[in-house]
C-alpha positions in Angstrom: -94.9 63.2 67.1 -92.9 60.2 67.1 -89.2 59.2 67.7 -87.5 55.8 66.8 -84.9 53.9 68.4 -83.9 50.1 69.2 -84.3 48.9 72.7 -84.5 45.7 74.5 -87.9 43.6 74.9 -87.5 41.0 77.9 -90.2 38.8 78.3 -90.8 36.6 81.4 -92.9 33.3 80.9 -94.0 32.2 84.6 -97.3 30.8 86.3 -99.8 32.6 88.0 -99.4 30.4 91.4 -95.5 31.1 91.2 -94.7 32.8 94.4 -91.5 35.3 96.0 -91.3 36.3 99.6 -95.2 35.8 100.4 -96.4 37.2 97.2 -97.4 36.5 93.3 -94.1 36.5 91.3 -95.3 39.0 88.8 -96.2 41.3 91.4 -92.7 41.4 92.5 -91.2 41.7 88.9 -93.1 44.4 88.4 -92.5 46.0 91.6 -88.8 45.3 91.2 -88.9 46.9 87.5 -90.2 49.9 88.9 -87.7 50.2 92.1 -84.8 50.0 89.0 -86.6 52.7 87.3 -87.2 50.8 84.0 -89.0 52.1 81.4 -92.9 50.1 81.9 -93.8 46.2 82.7 -96.8 44.9 81.7 -98.2 41.5 83.1 -100.4 39.0 80.3 -102.8 36.4 82.1 -103.1 33.5 79.2 -106.0 31.7 78.8 -103.9 28.3 77.7 -100.4 27.1 77.8 -98.3 24.4 78.9 -94.5 24.7 79.8 -91.5 22.6 80.3 -93.7 19.8 82.4 -96.3 19.5 79.5 -99.0 20.0 81.9 -101.6 21.9 79.7 -103.1 25.4 81.7 -106.6 26.8 80.4 -108.8 29.0 81.3 -111.9 26.8 80.6 -114.4 26.4 82.5 -114.7 22.9 82.7 -110.5 22.6 83.8 -110.6 24.7 86.8 -106.7 25.7 86.6 -105.6 27.8 88.9 -102.3 28.5 87.4 -102.1 29.4 84.0 -99.5 31.0 82.2 -98.5 34.8 82.9 -95.9 36.6 80.9 -94.3 40.1 82.3 -92.9 42.3 79.1 -90.5 44.9 79.8 -88.9 47.2 77.1 -86.3 49.2 77.7 -82.7 50.3 76.7 -80.7 47.1 76.9 -78.4 48.6 80.0 -81.2 49.3 82.0 -82.5 45.9 81.2 -79.6 44.0 82.5 -80.4 46.1 86.0 -83.3 43.1 86.4 -81.6 39.9 85.4 -80.0 39.7 89.1 -83.6 40.1 90.5 -84.4 37.5 88.1 -82.0 34.8 88.8 -82.9 35.0 92.2 -86.7 35.3 92.6 -87.6 32.6 89.3 -87.5 29.2 89.9 -89.3 28.0 87.3 -89.7 29.7 84.0 -88.5 31.2 80.6 -87.1 34.2 79.9 -86.3 35.7 76.6 -84.5 38.9 75.2 -84.6 40.6 71.8 -83.7 43.9 70.5 -86.7 45.3 68.9 -87.3 48.7 66.8 -89.2 51.2 69.2 -92.0 54.0 68.1 -92.8 56.5 70.8 -95.4 58.5 70.5 -96.1 61.6 73.3 -97.7 64.6 73.6 -96.0 67.6 73.8 -96.6 70.3 76.0 -96.6 73.5 74.3 -95.2 76.7 76.1 
């Protein structure tokens, strides 16, 4: 059984070396999302990319980059997603944030009485 709804996808593009108050920024964002009771968050580590500075970042063994691209995805209803934006304004000093309306199909196990 599944349900369908329209939600918001928030994507946050940062670097692996970005920090906030002494801990990795991606960790701080996910913990804040959990604290705000958002539906969920996923951190993805890129193997190659570049940002506004045009510096190529790669997981290739010869490049030895330790600042790989990080993407955090958060999906929830628009009102819930809005709750984390003030924190991002405070915590993200360099990066990119995108938001889009998406169609979500949720599959859930139903416990029968």
